[in-house]
C-alpha positions in Angstrom: 12.2 -11.1 -57.2 8.6 -11.1 -56.1 9.3 -14.4 -54.3 12.2 -12.8 -52.4 10.0 -9.9 -51.4 7.3 -12.2 -50.1 9.8 -14.1 -48.2 11.1 -10.9 -46.6 7.6 -9.8 -45.8 6.9 -13.2 -44.2 10.1 -13.0 -42.2 9.2 -9.4 -41.1 5.8 -10.6 -40.0 7.2 -13.4 -38.0 9.7 -11.0 -36.3 6.8 -8.6 -35.5 4.8 -11.5 -34.1 7.7 -12.7 -32.0 8.3 -9.2 -30.7 4.6 -8.8 -29.8 4.5 -12.2 -28.1 7.6 -11.2 -26.0 6.0 -7.9 -25.2 2.9 -9.7 -24.0 4.9 -12.1 -21.9 6.9 -9.1 -20.4 3.6 -7.4 -19.5 2.3 -10.5 -17.9 5.6 -10.9 -15.9 5.4 -7.3 -14.9 1.8 -7.7 -13.8 2.8 -10.8 -11.7 5.6 -8.8 -10.1 3.3 -6.0 -9.2 0.9 -8.5 -7.5 3.8 -10.1 -5.6 5.0 -6.7 -4.5 1.6 -5.7 -3.4 1.3 -8.8 -1.3 4.7 -8.3 0.2 3.8 -4.7 1.1 0.6 -5.9 2.7 2.5 -8.6 4.8 5.1 -6.0 5.8 2.4 -3.7 7.0 0.7 -6.5 9.0 4.1 -7.4 10.5 4.7 -3.8 11.5 1.3 -3.6 13.1 1.9 -6.9 15.0 5.3 -5.6 16.2 3.7 -2.3 17.4 1.0 -4.3 19.2 3.5 -6.5 20.9 5.5 -3.5 22.0 2.3 -1.9 23.5 1.4 -5.2 25.2 5.0 -5.4 26.7 4.9 -1.9 28.0 1.5 -2.4 29.5 2.5 -5.6 31.2 5.6 -3.9 32.7 3.4 -1.1 34.0 1.0 -3.5 35.6 3.9 -5.4 37.1 5.4 -2.2 38.5 2.1 -1.0 39.9 1.4 -4.4 41.5 4.9 -4.5 43.1 4.4 -1.0 44.4 1.1 -1.9 45.9 2.5 -5.0 47.5 5.5 -3.2 49.0 3.8 0.0 50.1 0.1 -0.5 49.9 -2.3 -2.0 52.4 -3.1 -4.9 50.1 -2.3 -8.4 51.4 -0.9 -10.9 48.9 -0.3 -14.4 50.1 -0.6 -13.4 53.7 2.3 -10.9 53.7 1.4 -7.6 55.2 3.4 -4.4 54.8 5.7 -3.5 57.5 4.5 -1.0 60.1 7.4 1.2 61.3 7.0 2.8 64.8 
C-alpha cells in the first residue's frame, strides 16, 4: 500500500512538473508574441509617418508647380526665352 501511495505521489509530482514546464513555455511564447507585436506596432508607426511625409512632399511639389506655372504665364519672369504676352 505504501508502494502504491509513493507511486501516486511520484506521478503527481511528474504531472505538476509537466504543468509547470508547460506554463513556463506558455509564458515564454507570450513574451515573444509581445516583442513581435511591439516591433509590428513600431513598424506601423514608421510606415504611417513615412506616408504622411510623402503626402506633404506631394502637396508641396504641386504647390510649387502651380506657383511656377502661374509665374510663367502671368509674371514677368522669362523661362527659356519665352516672354509673357503684352496685350494692347
